[in-house]
C-alpha positions as CSV (number, residue, x, y, z in Angstrom):
1,M,-16.0,4.7,-34.9
2,L,-12.3,4.7,-34.5
3,S,-10.3,6.5,-31.9
4,C,-6.6,7.5,-31.6
5,A,-6.8,7.6,-27.8
6,K,-4.8,4.8,-26.3
7,D,-6.4,2.6,-23.7
8,D,-5.4,3.4,-20.1
9,T,-3.1,0.5,-19.1
10,T,-1.8,1.9,-15.9
11,Y,-2.0,0.3,-12.6
12,R,-1.9,2.6,-9.7
13,A,-2.6,2.5,-5.9
14,N,-2.6,5.1,-3.1
15,V,-2.0,3.6,0.3
16,T,-2.9,5.7,3.5
17,V,-1.7,4.8,6.8
18,L,-3.9,5.7,9.7
19,S,-3.9,5.1,13.5
20,L,-6.9,3.3,14.9
21,S,-8.4,6.9,15.8
22,G,-8.1,7.8,12.1
23,I,-5.0,10.1,12.3
24,P,-2.8,10.0,9.2
25,I,0.8,8.8,10.1
26,P,3.6,10.7,8.2
27,N,7.0,9.1,7.6
28,A,5.7,5.6,8.0
29,N,7.5,2.9,6.1
30,I,5.7,0.8,3.6
31,K,6.7,-2.3,1.8
32,L,4.7,-3.9,-1.0
33,S,5.5,-7.5,-1.9
34,V,4.2,-10.8,-3.3
35,P,5.2,-14.2,-2.1
36,V,6.8,-15.1,-5.4
37,D,10.6,-15.9,-6.0
38,G,12.0,-12.9,-8.0
39,A,8.9,-10.8,-7.8
40,N,9.5,-7.0,-7.4
41,E,9.2,-5.3,-4.1
42,F,8.6,-1.7,-3.4
43,F,9.6,0.5,-0.6
44,T,8.6,4.0,0.3
45,S,7.6,6.3,3.1
46,T,4.4,8.2,3.5
47,N,4.0,11.9,3.1
48,Q,2.6,14.4,5.6
49,D,-0.9,13.1,4.9
50,G,0.1,9.6,5.6
51,R,-0.1,8.6,2.1
52,A,2.1,7.0,-0.5
53,S,1.5,6.2,-4.2
54,F,2.7,3.2,-6.3
55,E,2.7,2.3,-10.0
56,V,3.1,-1.3,-11.2
57,K,3.3,-2.7,-14.7
58,A,0.5,-5.3,-14.5
59,K,-2.7,-6.3,-12.5
60,A,-1.4,-7.8,-9.2
61,Y,-2.3,-8.4,-5.5
62,Y,0.5,-7.0,-3.3
63,D,0.8,-7.6,0.5
64,V,1.3,-4.4,2.3
65,K,3.2,-4.0,5.5
66,T,3.8,-0.7,7.3
67,W,5.7,0.5,10.3
68,R,6.8,3.6,12.3
69,G,8.4,3.2,15.7
70,S,6.6,0.6,17.7
71,F,3.6,0.6,15.4
72,R,2.9,-2.0,12.8
73,G,0.1,-2.5,10.3
74,C,-0.6,-4.9,7.4
75,G,-3.1,-5.5,4.5
76,Y,-3.2,-5.8,0.8
77,V,-3.8,-4.0,-2.3
78,E,-5.1,-5.1,-5.6
79,F,-4.1,-3.1,-8.6
80,Q,-6.7,-2.6,-11.4
81,E,-5.9,-1.6,-14.9
82,G,-6.9,2.1,-15.5
83,E,-7.8,2.9,-12.1
84,T,-6.1,4.4,-9.1
85,V,-7.0,2.2,-6.2
86,E,-7.3,3.7,-2.7
87,Q,-6.3,1.4,0.3
88,I,-6.2,2.3,4.1
89,V,-3.9,0.4,6.4
90,Y,-4.4,0.9,10.3
91,I,-1.4,0.6,12.6
92,R,-1.3,-0.7,16.1
93,T,1.4,-1.0,18.7
94,F,3.5,-4.0,18.2
95,S,2.5,-5.3,21.6
96,D,-1.3,-5.1,20.8
97,P,-2.5,-8.7,20.8
98,L,-4.9,-7.9,17.8
99,N,-1.7,-6.9,15.7
100,I,-0.7,-10.1,14.0
101,C,1.1,-8.5,11.0
102,F,4.8,-9.3,11.9
103,D,6.2,-12.5,13.1
């Protein structure tokens, strides 16, 4: 059986920034990057629900760094073909000894 439908070749992710108590953080800055020279970096801010959406052209792993005021958080996101990946990043105060996101 033949189909005229195109394959879904999109790569999307939603990143949600939360406090350790699970409260969404609006207006948090987010940076997606990979440690490769010449690679694209993406910057945005979260909406009122602590969420930001991204779309890339190919399957990739991106480091996620987020900050707002004296709070910092980090993680990663793996983009998958044809899926919208959901990733949560928790932020902590910059002085928290468990916060190892920023040098």
